[in-house]
C-alpha positions as a Markdown table, in Angstrom:
| # | Residue | x | y | z |
|---|---|---|---|---|
| 1 | Unk | 0.0 | 0.0 | 0.0 |
| 2 | Unk | 2.8 | 2.4 | 0.9 |
| 3 | Unk | 4.6 | 1.6 | -2.4 |
| 4 | Unk | 1.4 | 2.4 | -4.3 |
| 5 | Unk | 1.0 | 5.8 | -2.6 |
| 6 | Unk | 4.6 | 6.7 | -3.3 |
| 7 | Unk | 4.1 | 5.7 | -6.9 |
| 8 | Unk | 1.1 | 7.9 | -7.3 |
| 9 | Unk | 2.8 | 10.8 | -5.6 |
| 10 | Unk | 5.8 | 10.5 | -8.0 |
| 11 | Unk | 3.4 | 10.2 | -11.0 |
| 12 | Unk | 1.7 | 13.4 | -9.9 |
| 13 | Unk | 4.9 | 15.3 | -9.5 |
| 14 | Unk | 6.2 | 14.1 | -12.9 |
| 15 | Unk | 2.9 | 15.2 | -14.5 |
| 16 | Unk | 3.2 | 18.6 | -12.9 |
| 17 | Unk | 6.9 | 19.0 | -14.0 |
| 18 | Unk | 6.2 | 18.0 | -17.6 |
| 19 | Unk | 3.4 | 20.5 | -17.9 |
| 20 | Unk | 5.5 | 23.4 | -16.5 |
| 21 | Unk | 8.5 | 22.6 | -18.7 |
| 22 | Unk | 8.1 | 25.0 | -21.7 |
| 23 | Unk | 11.1 | 25.2 | -24.0 |
| 24 | Unk | 9.7 | 27.6 | -26.6 |
| 25 | Unk | 10.9 | 31.2 | -26.9 |
| 26 | Unk | 8.9 | 34.4 | -27.4 |
| 27 | Unk | 10.4 | 37.7 | -28.3 |
| 28 | Unk | 8.4 | 40.9 | -27.8 |
| 29 | Unk | 10.1 | 43.6 | -29.9 |
| 30 | Unk | 10.3 | 47.4 | -29.3 |
| 31 | Unk | 7.7 | 47.7 | -26.6 |
| 32 | Unk | 7.2 | 50.3 | -23.9 |
| 33 | Unk | 7.6 | 48.7 | -20.4 |
| 34 | Unk | 6.0 | 49.6 | -17.1 |
| 35 | Unk | 8.0 | 47.2 | -14.9 |
| 36 | Unk | 5.8 | 47.4 | -11.8 |
| 37 | Unk | 8.3 | 49.3 | -9.6 |
| 38 | Unk | 9.3 | 52.4 | -11.5 |
| 39 | Unk | 7.2 | 55.2 | -12.9 |
| 40 | Unk | 9.6 | 55.5 | -15.8 |
| 41 | Unk | 8.5 | 53.9 | -19.0 |
| 42 | Unk | 11.4 | 52.2 | -20.9 |
| 43 | Unk | 11.5 | 50.9 | -24.5 |
| 44 | Unk | 13.1 | 47.5 | -24.9 |
| 45 | Unk | 12.9 | 44.0 | -26.3 |
| 46 | Unk | 11.8 | 41.2 | -24.0 |
| 47 | Unk | 12.9 | 37.6 | -24.5 |
| 48 | Unk | 10.8 | 34.9 | -22.8 |
| 49 | Unk | 12.0 | 31.4 | -22.4 |
| 50 | Unk | 9.7 | 28.8 | -20.8 |
| 51 | Unk | 8.0 | 30.4 | -17.8 |
| 52 | Unk | 10.5 | 33.2 | -17.2 |
| 53 | Unk | 11.8 | 36.4 | -18.7 |
| 54 | Unk | 15.2 | 35.6 | -19.9 |
| 55 | Unk | 16.5 | 38.9 | -21.2 |
| 56 | Unk | 15.4 | 42.6 | -21.5 |
| 57 | Unk | 17.5 | 44.8 | -23.7 |
| 58 | Unk | 17.2 | 48.0 | -25.6 |
| 59 | Unk | 19.4 | 46.4 | -28.3 |
| 60 | Unk | 18.2 | 43.8 | -30.8 |
| 61 | Unk | 18.3 | 40.2 | -29.4 |
| 62 | Unk | 19.5 | 37.2 | -31.3 |
| 63 | Unk | 16.8 | 34.4 | -31.4 |
| 64 | Unk | 16.3 | 31.1 | -33.2 |
| 65 | Unk | 14.1 | 30.7 | -36.2 |
| 66 | Unk | 11.5 | 28.9 | -34.1 |
| 67 | Unk | 11.1 | 31.9 | -31.8 |
| 68 | Unk | 7.6 | 33.5 | -31.8 |
| 69 | Unk | 8.2 | 37.2 | -32.5 |
| 70 | Unk | 5.6 | 39.8 | -31.4 |
| 71 | Unk | 5.9 | 43.3 | -32.6 |
| 72 | Unk | 5.2 | 45.7 | -29.7 |
| 73 | Unk | 5.9 | 48.9 | -31.6 |
| 74 | Unk | 3.8 | 51.7 | -30.1 |
| 75 | Unk | 2.3 | 49.4 | -27.4 |
| 76 | Unk | 2.8 | 49.1 | -23.7 |
| 77 | Unk | 3.4 | 46.1 | -21.4 |
| 78 | Unk | 2.8 | 45.8 | -17.7 |
| 79 | Unk | 3.0 | 43.0 | -15.2 |
| 80 | Unk | 0.0 | 40.7 | -14.7 |
| 81 | Unk | -2.2 | 42.0 | -11.9 |
| 82 | Unk | -2.4 | 40.5 | -8.4 |
| 83 | Unk | -5.5 | 40.5 | -6.2 |
| 84 | Unk | -4.5 | 40.0 | -2.6 |
| 85 | Unk | -8.0 | 39.1 | -1.3 |
| 86 | Unk | -10.2 | 36.8 | -3.2 |
| 87 | Unk | -12.6 | 33.9 | -2.4 |
| 88 | Unk | -12.5 | 32.1 | -5.8 |
| 89 | Unk | -14.9 | 29.4 | -4.6 |
| 90 | Unk | -17.6 | 31.9 | -3.8 |
| 91 | Unk | -16.7 | 34.9 | -5.9 |
| 92 | Unk | -19.4 | 34.5 | -8.6 |
| 93 | Unk | -21.9 | 31.9 | -7.3 |
| 94 | Unk | -25.1 | 33.1 | -5.7 |
| 95 | Unk | -25.1 | 32.7 | -1.9 |
| 96 | Unk | -28.1 | 30.3 | -1.7 |
| 97 | Unk | -26.6 | 28.1 | -4.4 |
| 98 | Unk | -23.2 | 28.1 | -2.6 |
| 99 | Unk | -24.8 | 27.0 | 0.6 |
| 100 | Unk | -26.8 | 24.1 | -0.8 |
| 101 | Unk | -24.5 | 22.8 | -3.6 |
| 102 | Unk | -22.1 | 19.9 | -3.2 |
| 103 | Unk | -18.4 | 20.6 | -3.1 |
| 104 | Unk | -17.7 | 19.0 | -6.5 |
| 105 | Unk | -20.1 | 21.4 | -8.1 |
| 106 | Unk | -18.5 | 24.3 | -6.3 |
| 107 | Unk | -15.1 | 23.4 | -7.7 |
| 108 | Unk | -16.4 | 23.2 | -11.2 |
| 109 | Unk | -18.2 | 26.6 | -10.8 |
| 110 | Unk | -15.1 | 28.1 | -9.3 |
| 111 | Unk | -12.9 | 26.8 | -12.1 |
| 112 | Unk | -14.9 | 28.9 | -14.6 |
| 113 | Unk | -14.7 | 31.9 | -12.3 |
| 114 | Unk | -10.9 | 31.5 | -12.0 |
| 115 | Unk | -10.5 | 31.4 | -15.8 |
| 116 | Unk | -12.5 | 34.6 | -16.1 |
| 117 | Unk | -10.2 | 36.2 | -13.5 |
| 118 | Unk | -7.2 | 35.3 | -15.6 |
| 119 | Unk | -8.9 | 36.8 | -18.7 |
| 120 | Unk | -9.3 | 40.0 | -16.7 |
| 121 | Unk | -5.5 | 40.1 | -16.4 |
| 122 | Unk | -5.2 | 38.8 | -12.9 |
| 123 | Unk | -2.4 | 36.2 | -13.1 |
| 124 | Unk | -2.0 | 35.7 | -9.4 |
| 125 | Unk | -4.4 | 35.9 | -6.5 |
| 126 | Unk | -4.3 | 35.3 | -2.7 |
| 127 | Unk | -7.3 | 33.2 | -1.7 |
| 128 | Unk | -8.3 | 33.9 | 1.9 |
| 129 | Unk | -10.7 | 31.0 | 2.7 |
| 130 | Unk | -13.2 | 28.7 | 1.1 |
| 131 | Unk | -11.5 | 25.5 | 0.2 |
| 132 | Unk | -9.5 | 26.4 | -3.0 |
| 133 | Unk | -6.6 | 24.1 | -2.4 |
| 134 | Unk | -7.7 | 21.5 | -4.9 |
| 135 | Unk | -8.5 | 24.2 | -7.5 |
| 136 | Unk | -5.1 | 25.8 | -7.0 |
| 137 | Unk | -3.4 | 22.4 | -7.7 |
| 138 | Unk | -5.5 | 21.7 | -10.7 |
| 139 | Unk | -4.6 | 25.1 | -12.2 |
| 140 | Unk | -0.9 | 24.4 | -11.6 |
| 141 | Unk | -1.2 | 21.0 | -13.3 |
| 142 | Unk | -2.9 | 22.5 | -16.3 |
| 143 | Unk | -6.2 | 20.8 | -15.6 |
| 144 | Unk | -8.0 | 24.2 | -15.4 |
| 145 | Unk | -7.2 | 27.7 | -16.5 |
| 146 | Unk | -6.8 | 30.5 | -14.0 |
| 147 | Unk | -4.4 | 32.6 | -11.9 |
| 148 | Unk | -1.8 | 31.0 | -9.7 |
| 149 | Unk | -3.5 | 30.8 | -6.3 |
| 150 | Unk | -1.9 | 31.4 | -2.9 |
| 151 | Unk | -4.5 | 29.4 | -1.0 |
| 152 | Unk | -5.3 | 29.6 | 2.7 |
| 153 | Unk | -7.4 | 26.5 | 2.5 |
| 154 | Unk | -10.3 | 26.8 | 5.0 |
| 155 | Unk | -11.4 | 29.8 | 6.9 |
| 156 | Unk | -10.5 | 29.3 | 10.6 |
| 157 | Unk | -13.2 | 30.7 | 12.8 |
| 158 | Unk | -14.6 | 30.4 | 16.3 |
| 159 | Unk | -18.1 | 29.3 | 16.9 |
| 160 | Unk | -20.4 | 32.2 | 16.1 |
| 161 | Unk | -17.5 | 33.9 | 14.3 |
| 162 | Unk | -17.3 | 35.4 | 10.8 |
| 163 | Unk | -16.7 | 32.0 | 9.3 |
| 164 | Unk | -19.5 | 30.2 | 11.1 |
| 165 | Unk | -21.9 | 29.5 | 8.2 |
| 166 | Unk | -24.1 | 27.1 | 10.1 |
| 167 | Unk | -27.9 | 27.2 | 10.4 |
| 168 | Unk | -29.4 | 28.7 | 13.6 |
| 169 | Unk | -30.6 | 25.2 | 14.5 |
| 170 | Unk | -27.1 | 23.7 | 14.4 |
| 171 | Unk | -26.3 | 24.5 | 18.1 |
| 172 | Unk | -25.7 | 23.0 | 20.5 |
| 173 | Unk | -23.2 | 21.1 | 18.4 |
| 174 | Unk | -22.0 | 17.6 | 19.4 |
| 175 | Unk | -18.4 | 17.7 | 20.3 |
| 176 | Unk | -16.3 | 16.3 | 17.5 |
| 177 | Unk | -19.1 | 16.4 | 14.9 |
| 178 | Unk | -18.1 | 18.1 | 11.7 |
| 179 | Unk | -20.5 | 19.9 | 9.3 |
| 180 | Unk | -20.4 | 19.3 | 5.5 |
| 181 | Unk | -18.5 | 22.5 | 4.9 |
| 182 | Unk | -15.9 | 21.5 | 7.5 |
| 183 | Unk | -15.5 | 18.0 | 6.1 |
| 184 | Unk | -14.8 | 19.6 | 2.6 |
| 185 | Unk | -12.2 | 22.1 | 3.8 |
| 186 | Unk | -14.3 | 25.2 | 3.2 |
| 187 | Unk | -14.4 | 26.4 | 6.8 |
| 188 | Unk | -12.8 | 25.1 | 10.0 |
| 189 | Unk | -14.5 | 25.9 | 13.3 |
| 190 | Unk | -12.0 | 25.9 | 16.1 |
| 191 | Unk | -12.5 | 26.9 | 19.8 |
| 192 | Unk | -9.7 | 27.0 | 22.3 |
| 193 | Unk | -5.9 | 26.9 | 21.8 |
| 194 | Unk | -5.7 | 23.1 | 21.1 |
| 195 | Unk | -8.3 | 23.2 | 18.4 |
| 196 | Unk | -6.9 | 26.3 | 16.8 |
| 197 | Unk | -3.4 | 24.7 | 16.7 |
| 198 | Unk | -4.8 | 21.4 | 15.2 |
| 199 | Unk | -6.9 | 23.2 | 12.6 |
| 200 | Unk | -4.0 | 25.4 | 11.6 |
| 201 | Unk | -1.7 | 22.4 | 11.2 |
| 202 | Unk | -4.3 | 20.7 | 9.1 |
| 203 | Unk | -4.4 | 23.6 | 6.6 |
| 204 | Unk | -0.6 | 23.6 | 6.4 |
| 205 | Unk | -0.6 | 19.9 | 5.9 |
| 206 | Unk | -2.9 | 20.2 | 3.0 |
| 207 | Unk | -0.8 | 22.9 | 1.3 |
| 208 | Unk | -1.9 | 26.3 | 2.5 |
| 209 | Unk | 0.5 | 29.0 | 1.7 |
| 210 | Unk | -0.7 | 31.1 | 4.6 |
| 211 | Unk | -3.4 | 30.9 | 7.3 |
| 212 | Unk | -6.5 | 33.0 | 7.6 |
| 213 | Unk | -8.3 | 33.5 | 10.9 |
| 214 | Unk | -11.4 | 35.5 | 11.7 |
| 215 | Unk | -10.6 | 38.1 | 14.4 |
| 216 | Unk | -13.8 | 40.1 | 14.5 |
| 217 | Unk | -17.3 | 40.7 | 13.2 |
| 218 | Unk | -18.2 | 40.9 | 9.6 |
| 219 | Unk | -20.7 | 42.4 | 7.2 |
| 220 | Unk | -21.9 | 39.3 | 5.5 |
| 221 | Unk | -22.1 | 37.0 | 8.5 |
| 222 | Unk | -25.2 | 36.3 | 10.5 |
| 223 | Unk | -24.1 | 35.9 | 14.1 |
| 224 | Unk | -21.5 | 38.6 | 14.8 |
| 225 | Unk | -21.9 | 42.3 | 15.1 |
| 226 | Unk | -18.9 | 44.4 | 13.9 |
| 227 | Unk | -17.7 | 45.3 | 17.4 |
| 228 | Unk | -17.3 | 41.6 | 18.4 |
| 229 | Unk | -13.7 | 40.5 | 19.0 |
| 230 | Unk | -13.1 | 36.9 | 18.1 |
| 231 | Unk | -10.3 | 34.7 | 19.4 |
| 232 | Unk | -8.1 | 35.4 | 22.4 |
| 233 | Unk | -4.4 | 36.4 | 22.4 |
| 234 | Unk | -3.5 | 32.8 | 23.3 |
| 235 | Unk | -5.6 | 31.3 | 20.4 |
| 236 | Unk | -4.0 | 33.7 | 17.9 |
| 237 | Unk | -0.5 | 32.7 | 19.3 |
| 238 | Unk | -1.3 | 29.1 | 18.6 |
| 239 | Unk | -2.0 | 29.8 | 14.9 |
| 240 | Unk | 1.0 | 32.1 | 14.6 |
| 241 | Unk | 3.2 | 29.4 | 16.2 |
| 242 | Unk | 1.9 | 26.8 | 13.7 |
| 243 | Unk | 2.5 | 29.1 | 10.7 |
| 244 | Unk | 5.9 | 30.2 | 11.8 |
| 245 | Unk | 7.0 | 26.6 | 12.3 |
| 246 | Unk | 6.2 | 26.1 | 8.7 |
| 247 | Unk | 7.9 | 29.3 | 7.6 |
| 248 | Unk | 4.8 | 31.3 | 6.7 |
| 249 | Unk | 2.4 | 33.7 | 8.4 |
| 250 | Unk | -1.2 | 34.4 | 9.6 |
| 251 | Unk | -3.5 | 37.1 | 8.2 |
| 252 | Unk | -6.8 | 38.0 | 9.9 |
| 253 | Unk | -10.2 | 39.4 | 9.0 |
| 254 | Unk | -10.7 | 42.4 | 11.4 |
| 255 | Unk | -12.3 | 45.8 | 11.4 |
| 256 | Unk | -12.0 | 47.2 | 14.9 |
| 257 | Unk | -9.0 | 48.5 | 17.0 |
| 258 | Unk | -9.4 | 45.7 | 19.6 |
| 259 | Unk | -9.5 | 42.9 | 17.1 |
| 260 | Unk | -6.6 | 44.3 | 15.1 |
| 261 | Unk | -4.4 | 45.0 | 18.1 |
| 262 | Unk | -5.1 | 41.6 | 19.7 |
| 263 | Unk | -4.0 | 39.9 | 16.5 |
| 264 | Unk | -0.9 | 42.0 | 16.0 |
| 265 | Unk | 0.2 | 41.5 | 19.6 |
| 266 | Unk | 0.0 | 37.7 | 19.0 |
| 267 | Unk | 2.4 | 38.0 | 16.0 |
| 268 | Unk | -0.1 | 38.2 | 13.1 |
| 269 | Unk | 1.7 | 39.7 | 10.0 |
| 270 | Unk | -1.2 | 41.0 | 7.9 |
| 271 | Unk | -4.6 | 42.7 | 8.6 |
| 272 | Unk | -7.3 | 42.3 | 6.0 |
| 273 | Unk | -10.0 | 45.1 | 6.0 |
| 274 | Unk | -9.4 | 47.3 | 9.1 |
| 275 | Unk | -11.8 | 50.1 | 8.0 |
| 276 | Unk | -12.6 | 51.0 | 11.6 |
| 277 | Unk | -9.0 | 51.3 | 12.8 |
| 278 | Unk | -8.0 | 54.3 | 14.9 |
| 279 | Unk | -4.8 | 56.3 | 15.2 |
| 280 | Unk | -3.2 | 54.1 | 17.9 |
| 281 | Unk | -3.9 | 51.0 | 15.9 |
| 282 | Unk | -2.3 | 52.5 | 12.7 |
| 283 | Unk | 0.7 | 53.5 | 14.7 |
| 284 | Unk | 1.0 | 49.9 | 16.0 |
| 285 | Unk | 0.8 | 48.5 | 12.5 |
| 286 | Unk | 3.5 | 50.8 | 11.3 |
| 287 | Unk | 5.8 | 50.0 | 14.3 |
| 288 | Unk | 5.4 | 46.3 | 13.9 |
| 289 | Unk | 5.8 | 46.4 | 10.1 |
| 290 | Unk | 2.4 | 44.7 | 9.6 |
| 291 | Unk | 0.8 | 44.6 | 6.2 |
| 292 | Unk | -2.6 | 46.3 | 5.8 |
| 293 | Unk | -4.6 | 44.6 | 3.0 |
| 294 | Unk | -7.3 | 47.2 | 2.4 |
| 295 | Unk | -10.3 | 47.1 | 0.1 |
| 296 | Unk | -12.0 | 50.3 | -1.3 |
| 297 | Unk | -15.4 | 49.4 | 0.3 |
| 298 | Unk | -17.7 | 52.3 | -0.6 |
| 299 | Unk | -21.4 | 52.7 | -0.4 |
| 300 | Unk | -21.8 | 53.0 | -4.1 |
| 301 | Unk | -23.3 | 51.1 | -7.1 |
| 302 | Unk | -20.7 | 48.3 | -6.7 |
| 303 | Unk | -21.5 | 47.5 | -3.0 |
| 304 | Unk | -23.2 | 44.2 | -2.3 |
| 305 | Unk | -27.0 | 44.7 | -2.0 |
| 306 | Unk | -28.5 | 44.2 | 1.5 |
| 307 | Unk | -32.1 | 45.0 | 2.5 |
| 308 | Unk | -32.5 | 48.5 | 3.9 |
| 309 | Unk | -33.0 | 48.3 | 7.6 |
| 310 | Unk | -31.3 | 44.9 | 8.0 |
| 311 | Unk | -28.4 | 44.3 | 10.4 |
| 312 | Unk | -26.1 | 43.5 | 7.4 |
| 313 | Unk | -26.9 | 46.8 | 5.7 |
| 314 | Unk | -26.2 | 48.7 | 8.9 |
| 315 | Unk | -22.8 | 47.0 | 9.2 |
| 316 | Unk | -22.1 | 47.7 | 5.6 |
| 317 | Unk | -22.7 | 51.4 | 6.0 |
| 318 | Unk | -20.5 | 51.6 | 9.1 |
| 319 | Unk | -17.6 | 49.9 | 7.2 |
| 320 | Unk | -17.9 | 52.1 | 4.2 |
| 321 | Unk | -17.9 | 55.2 | 6.3 |
| 322 | Unk | -14.6 | 54.2 | 7.7 |
| 323 | Unk | -12.9 | 53.5 | 4.4 |
| 324 | Unk | -11.6 | 57.1 | 3.7 |
| 325 | Unk | -10.1 | 57.3 | 7.2 |
| 326 | Unk | -8.4 | 53.9 | 6.8 |
| 327 | Unk | -6.6 | 54.9 | 3.7 |
| 328 | Unk | -5.6 | 58.2 | 5.1 |
| 329 | Unk | -4.1 | 56.5 | 8.2 |
| 330 | Unk | -2.3 | 54.0 | 5.9 |
| 331 | Unk | -0.7 | 56.8 | 4.0 |
| 332 | Unk | 0.0 | 59.0 | 7.1 |
| 333 | Unk | 2.0 | 56.3 | 8.8 |
| 334 | Unk | 3.5 | 54.8 | 5.6 |
| 335 | Unk | 2.0 | 51.4 | 6.4 |
| 336 | Unk | 2.8 | 48.6 | 3.9 |
| 337 | Unk | -0.5 | 48.5 | 2.0 |
| 338 | Unk | -1.9 | 45.8 | -0.3 |
| 339 | Unk | -5.1 | 45.8 | -2.3 |
| 340 | Unk | -7.8 | 43.2 | -2.9 |
| 341 | Unk | -11.4 | 42.9 | -3.9 |
| 342 | Unk | -13.0 | 40.4 | -1.5 |
| 343 | Unk | -15.9 | 39.8 | -3.9 |
| 344 | Unk | -18.5 | 37.4 | -2.7 |
| 345 | Unk | -21.6 | 35.7 | -4.3 |
| 346 | Unk | -21.9 | 38.3 | -7.1 |
| 347 | Unk | -21.0 | 37.5 | -10.7 |
| 348 | Unk | -21.8 | 41.0 | -11.9 |
| 349 | Unk | -19.4 | 42.6 | -9.3 |
| 350 | Unk | -16.8 | 40.0 | -10.1 |
| 351 | Unk | -16.5 | 41.4 | -13.6 |
| 352 | Unk | -15.7 | 44.8 | -12.1 |
| 353 | Unk | -12.4 | 43.5 | -10.6 |
| 354 | Unk | -10.4 | 46.1 | -12.5 |
| 355 | Unk | -12.8 | 48.9 | -11.7 |
| 356 | Unk | -12.4 | 48.1 | -8.0 |
| 357 | Unk | -8.7 | 48.7 | -8.5 |
| 358 | Unk | -9.1 | 52.1 | -10.2 |
| 359 | Unk | -11.2 | 53.3 | -7.2 |
| 360 | Unk | -7.9 | 53.6 | -5.4 |
| 361 | Unk | -7.2 | 56.8 | -7.4 |
| 362 | Unk | -9.4 | 58.5 | -4.8 |
| 363 | Unk | -6.4 | 58.2 | -2.5 |
| 364 | Unk | -3.4 | 57.3 | -4.7 |
| 365 | Unk | -1.8 | 58.3 | -8.1 |
| 366 | Unk | -2.2 | 55.9 | -11.0 |
| 367 | Unk | 1.4 | 54.8 | -10.6 |
| 368 | Unk | 0.9 | 54.0 | -6.9 |
| 369 | Unk | -2.3 | 52.1 | -7.7 |
| 370 | Unk | -0.6 | 49.9 | -10.3 |
| 371 | Unk | 2.5 | 49.4 | -8.2 |
| 372 | Unk | 0.2 | 48.2 | -5.3 |
| 373 | Unk | -1.5 | 45.7 | -7.6 |
| 374 | Unk | 1.7 | 44.3 | -8.9 |
| 375 | Unk | 5.1 | 44.7 | -7.1 |
| 376 | Unk | 3.6 | 45.6 | -3.7 |
| 377 | Unk | 1.1 | 42.7 | -3.6 |
| 378 | Unk | 3.9 | 40.4 | -4.7 |
| 379 | Unk | 6.0 | 41.5 | -1.8 |
| 380 | Unk | 3.1 | 40.6 | 0.5 |
| 381 | Unk | 2.9 | 37.1 | -1.1 |
| 382 | Unk | 6.6 | 36.6 | -0.4 |
| 383 | Unk | 5.8 | 36.4 | 3.3 |
| 384 | Unk | 4.8 | 32.8 | 2.6 |
| 385 | Unk | 8.5 | 31.9 | 2.3 |
| 386 | Unk | 9.1 | 28.3 | 1.3 |
| 387 | Unk | 5.4 | 27.6 | 1.4 |
| 388 | Unk | 5.2 | 29.7 | -1.8 |
| 389 | Unk | 5.0 | 27.0 | -4.5 |
| 390 | Unk | 6.3 | 29.5 | -7.2 |
| 391 | Unk | 10.0 | 29.7 | -6.5 |
| 392 | Unk | 11.5 | 29.8 | -10.0 |
| 393 | Unk | 11.1 | 33.6 | -10.4 |
| 394 | Unk | 9.8 | 36.9 | -9.1 |
| 395 | Unk | 6.1 | 37.9 | -9.3 |
| 396 | Unk | 4.6 | 41.3 | -9.9 |
| 397 | Unk | 7.5 | 42.8 | -11.9 |
| 398 | Unk | 8.9 | 42.8 | -15.4 |
| 399 | Unk | 12.6 | 41.9 | -14.9 |
| 400 | Unk | 15.1 | 39.3 | -16.0 |
| 401 | Unk | 14.4 | 36.1 | -14.1 |
| 402 | Unk | 10.8 | 37.1 | -13.2 |
| 403 | Unk | 7.8 | 35.0 | -14.2 |
| 404 | Unk | 6.6 | 36.0 | -17.6 |
| 405 | Unk | 3.2 | 37.3 | -16.5 |
| 406 | Unk | 2.4 | 40.2 | -18.9 |
| 407 | Unk | -0.4 | 42.3 | -20.2 |
| 408 | Unk | 0.0 | 44.3 | -23.5 |
| 409 | Unk | -2.1 | 47.4 | -24.1 |
| 410 | Unk | -2.3 | 50.0 | -26.9 |
| 411 | Unk | -2.0 | 52.9 | -24.5 |
| 412 | Unk | 0.0 | 53.8 | -21.4 |
| 413 | Unk | -1.8 | 52.6 | -18.3 |
| 414 | Unk | -0.1 | 55.2 | -16.2 |
| 415 | Unk | -1.7 | 57.9 | -18.2 |
| 416 | Unk | -5.1 | 56.2 | -18.5 |
| 417 | Unk | -5.5 | 53.7 | -15.6 |
| 418 | Unk | -9.2 | 53.2 | -16.5 |
| 419 | Unk | -8.1 | 51.0 | -19.4 |
| 420 | Unk | -8.0 | 48.1 | -16.9 |
| 421 | Unk | -11.8 | 48.5 | -16.2 |
| 422 | Unk | -12.5 | 47.0 | -19.7 |
| 423 | Unk | -9.9 | 44.2 | -20.1 |
| 424 | Unk | -11.9 | 42.4 | -22.9 |
| 425 | Unk | -11.3 | 45.5 | -25.1 |
| 426 | Unk | -8.1 | 47.0 | -23.8 |
| 427 | Unk | -5.9 | 44.0 | -23.0 |
| 428 | Unk | -4.5 | 42.9 | -26.3 |
| 429 | Unk | -2.4 | 40.1 | -24.9 |
| 430 | Unk | -2.5 | 38.2 | -21.6 |
| 431 | Unk | 0.4 | 35.9 | -20.7 |
| 432 | Unk | 1.0 | 33.9 | -17.6 |
| 433 | Unk | 4.0 | 31.7 | -17.0 |
| 434 | Unk | 5.2 | 32.5 | -20.6 |
| 435 | Unk | 1.9 | 31.0 | -22.0 |
| 436 | Unk | -0.3 | 33.2 | -24.1 |
| 437 | Unk | -4.0 | 32.9 | -23.0 |
| 438 | Unk | -5.3 | 35.8 | -25.1 |
| 439 | Unk | -3.8 | 37.5 | -28.2 |
| 440 | Unk | -5.7 | 39.9 | -30.4 |
| 441 | Unk | -2.5 | 41.5 | -31.8 |
| 442 | Unk | -1.2 | 41.4 | -35.3 |
| 443 | Unk | 2.3 | 40.0 | -35.7 |
């Protein structure tokens, strides 16, 4: 039996290696480059070999007769975009369908959503809960199309926390009894230090690149007001210990100062959301070098629809009213800031992924926005250390030795950032890992 398991593992690894081994060359000639880090646009030739950028030079490059040559004259290229907060399993599926569908169907539905993300120019995403580990592996193996996924595996939540999706009649729960969503790795309910430690280790065992815990109340959840603080200092320390032992980190869902500060004092390296943070909390984040993964949650036409007068709607308004202040604090204290969408249960809003990025121009310049969604978000992903499955090259930049994740446009995105709101029309070429997924250019 052991021999059979070893054989299957080796077969799987061989399959993965063969699919990732690309020997063809692609030359993009005379194109204007935004490299993800510098505001300066440079004109050069880019030689791609396999998954990586082999050479960038303003001078002509020597290539073989089998090299695919793309004329980039007059066009612009930028790194593939990175969304640091997605839930690919639930991004586009209606909530009721998500709650009552089997896990196999959810994966098939999510595979289609992942492909659509890639065709919007998002070549990498950080998935913060919902059971995307299998989908991430399928994409890496070439069984499905989509961005590379830094998957957290299951949400880790206390009973009654932001990740508790159970029905009101599910309590009292029998100790040791797991719900359907728990058995399928969508959510992991853990109460107490021992359970948090075990559930954290389970996610790491299954291949999570980082852990995601729920530290406070949320808008979409049913049982927890925004002001509720979830998990104790000791429980957070258990998850942090598990993550650090595996060379990676913990991020948390949190809005309020108490939830954020408790998590940071336990060693958490990233705060997702945080719209209700105060001055003291922002100072603590800056002092500890904690990442702030913010989303431009505004009470506008793109906000999730909740019935007027409902508890969810009241929480949504409170969060949106804190968004401006959160971004101002992030800038004031020079906090390392990431960007993500956190779209849930809404296929229409999912298509607005690029528009949700351009909303950052309310607080940042176009260069700062695009740098955040490329080079800066990639720096956050690097916190995963050796749990990062993508070690061959750098992400989020156009440089020699970096992954060949590229988007080609007819215009300069730094001068017209709104181009990314309509990727179907404005993205002429989309490349991930040196493989062209879309090409409407003439060459």
